[in-house]
C-alpha positions in Angstrom: 39.5 14.3 4.0 35.9 16.0 4.2 32.4 14.7 3.6 30.4 15.5 0.5 28.0 17.9 2.9 31.4 19.8 4.1 32.7 20.7 0.2 29.6 21.8 -1.9 26.2 22.7 -0.3 24.8 22.6 -4.3 26.2 19.0 -5.2 23.0 17.5 -3.1 21.6 16.4 -6.2 24.7 14.3 -6.3 25.4 13.3 -2.7 24.2 9.7 -2.7 26.9 8.5 -5.5 29.7 10.5 -3.8 32.0 9.7 -0.9 34.9 11.7 0.3 36.1 14.9 -0.9 39.8 14.5 -2.3 40.5 17.9 -3.4 38.5 20.9 -2.5 37.6 23.7 -5.0 39.8 26.1 -3.0 42.6 23.3 -3.2 42.2 23.0 -7.2 42.3 26.9 -7.5 45.7 27.1 -5.3 47.2 24.6 -7.2 46.1 25.7 -10.4 47.3 29.4 -10.0 50.4 27.7 -8.9 50.7 25.3 -12.2 50.0 28.3 -14.3 52.9 30.7 -12.9 55.1 27.5 -13.0 54.3 27.2 -17.2 54.8 30.9 -17.6 58.2 31.1 -16.0 59.0 27.8 -17.9 58.0 28.8 -21.4 58.6 32.6 -21.2 59.9 33.5 -24.8 57.9 30.8 -26.4 54.4 30.1 -25.6 53.0 26.6 -25.8 50.4 25.1 -27.6 47.9 23.6 -25.2 46.4 20.3 -26.1 43.2 19.3 -23.8 42.2 16.1 -23.8 38.6 15.7 -23.6 36.4 15.5 -22.2 37.8 15.3 -18.8 40.5 18.0 -19.0 38.0 20.7 -20.1 37.5 22.3 -16.6 41.2 21.7 -15.6 42.4 23.5 -19.3 40.2 26.3 -18.7 41.0 27.6 -15.6 44.9 26.5 -16.0 45.2 28.7 -19.8 43.8 31.7 -17.5 46.2 31.2 -15.3 49.2 31.0 -17.8 50.5 34.8 -18.7 51.6 34.0 -22.3 49.8 34.3 -25.6 48.9 30.5 -25.5 47.2 28.9 -28.5 44.9 25.7 -27.8 43.5 22.5 -29.7 41.7 19.5 -28.2 41.7 15.7 -28.9 39.7 13.5 -27.7 40.5 9.5 -27.1 38.7 6.7 -25.6 39.8 4.0 -23.1 37.2 3.8 -20.5 33.6 3.9 -22.2 31.4 3.8 -19.2 33.7 1.9 -17.2 35.3 3.0 -14.1 38.5 1.2 -15.4 40.5 1.5 -18.2 40.3 -1.0 -21.1 43.9 -0.6 -22.1 42.6 0.1 -25.6 43.2 3.6 -27.0 40.9 5.0 -29.9 41.2 8.6 -30.9 37.6 10.1 -31.5 39.2 13.6 -32.5 42.3 14.5 -33.6 44.1 17.8 -33.4 43.1 20.4 -36.3 47.0 22.1 -36.0 50.5 21.2 -37.4 53.0 20.4 -34.5 56.2 20.4 -36.3 58.5 22.6 -34.5 56.1 23.5 -31.7 56.5 23.4 -28.3 53.2 21.0 -27.1 51.7 20.9 -23.4 49.0 18.4 -23.3 46.5 19.0 -20.5 45.1 15.6 -18.6 42.4 15.1 -16.2 44.0 12.0 -14.7 47.2 9.9 -15.2 46.2 6.2 -13.6 47.3 3.1 -16.2 49.3 5.6 -18.4 48.5 3.6 -21.0 46.5 6.2 -22.8 49.2 8.7 -22.4 51.9 6.6 -23.6 50.2 6.0 -26.7 49.3 10.1 -27.1 52.9 10.8 -26.1 54.1 8.5 -29.0 51.4 9.6 -31.4 51.9 13.1 -30.9 55.8 13.1 -30.9 55.9 11.3 -34.6 54.3 14.6 -35.7 57.4 16.6 -34.8 57.0 18.8 -32.2 60.1 21.4 -30.9 58.9 19.9 -27.2 56.4 17.7 -26.1 55.5 17.8 -22.3 52.6 16.9 -19.9 50.5 18.7 -17.5 47.9 16.4 -15.5 45.8 17.3 -13.0 45.9 14.3 -11.0 48.1 11.1 -10.7 47.1 8.2 -9.0 49.8 6.7 -7.2 50.5 3.0 -7.9 48.4 2.5 -10.7 50.6 3.0 -13.3 51.7 0.1 -15.7 54.1 2.5 -18.1 56.2 4.5 -16.4 55.6 8.2 -16.7 58.0 11.6 -16.8 55.4 14.0 -15.9 56.9 17.9 -15.8 53.6 19.3 -13.9 51.4 17.3 -11.6 48.4 18.8 -9.8 47.9 16.4 -7.1 49.0 12.7 -6.4 46.1 10.7 -5.4 45.1 7.1 -4.4 43.6 4.7 -6.4 40.0 5.4 -5.8 38.0 6.3 -8.9 37.1 10.1 -8.8 34.6 12.6 -10.2 33.9 15.8 -10.3 35.7 19.2 -12.1 35.7 18.0 -15.4 36.4 13.9 -14.5 32.9 12.0 -15.0 31.5 8.8 -15.0 28.8 7.7 -17.7 29.1 11.3 -18.4 27.7 12.7 -15.3 29.4 14.9 -12.4 31.7 16.9 -14.4 30.0 20.2 -13.0 31.1 19.6 -9.4 33.5 22.1 -8.1 35.5 19.5 -6.0 37.0 16.1 -6.9 35.1 13.4 -4.8 35.7 9.5 -4.6 33.0 8.1 -6.5 31.0 5.3 -4.6 27.4 4.8 -6.7 27.0 2.0 -8.9 27.5 2.0 -12.7 
């Protein structure tokens, strides 16, 4: 692990709230490329509908869809289970639903982080009821030891510890999404 000063010189404005670099920008780029190649192979001949879970997955999904060499379609959902906290409330609320029909589609949900698994479990049931041909998940981060619901995740970018993290789309109270690496968050809420 590196200090914030080692990772992103332009993150000086946030350094007081950042701990160690959990995933560097170069490691993110490499892993996204690998995931894109794997998804391209797995979905050859049947391009998936990518469903991004807003707002945290937007950076990851943007980079990932460019790494997939298929004519993918995209849509977005917004769900809330955190609010401004650093721990999930366990109550999932759909803030924005999909605009497209899922019947008979190959759907790939793009998540930023899976920790308790409660939100993802709810999303899988909710989307599965819309009769897609297949429903898989690609998450950038999996927090080890945090799951309250067992998950079968087809694509995982990185397994990390239980620390609260920010950057590359992940936030606390809507801040730090624009950092190019992922850091532990040590600031106050």
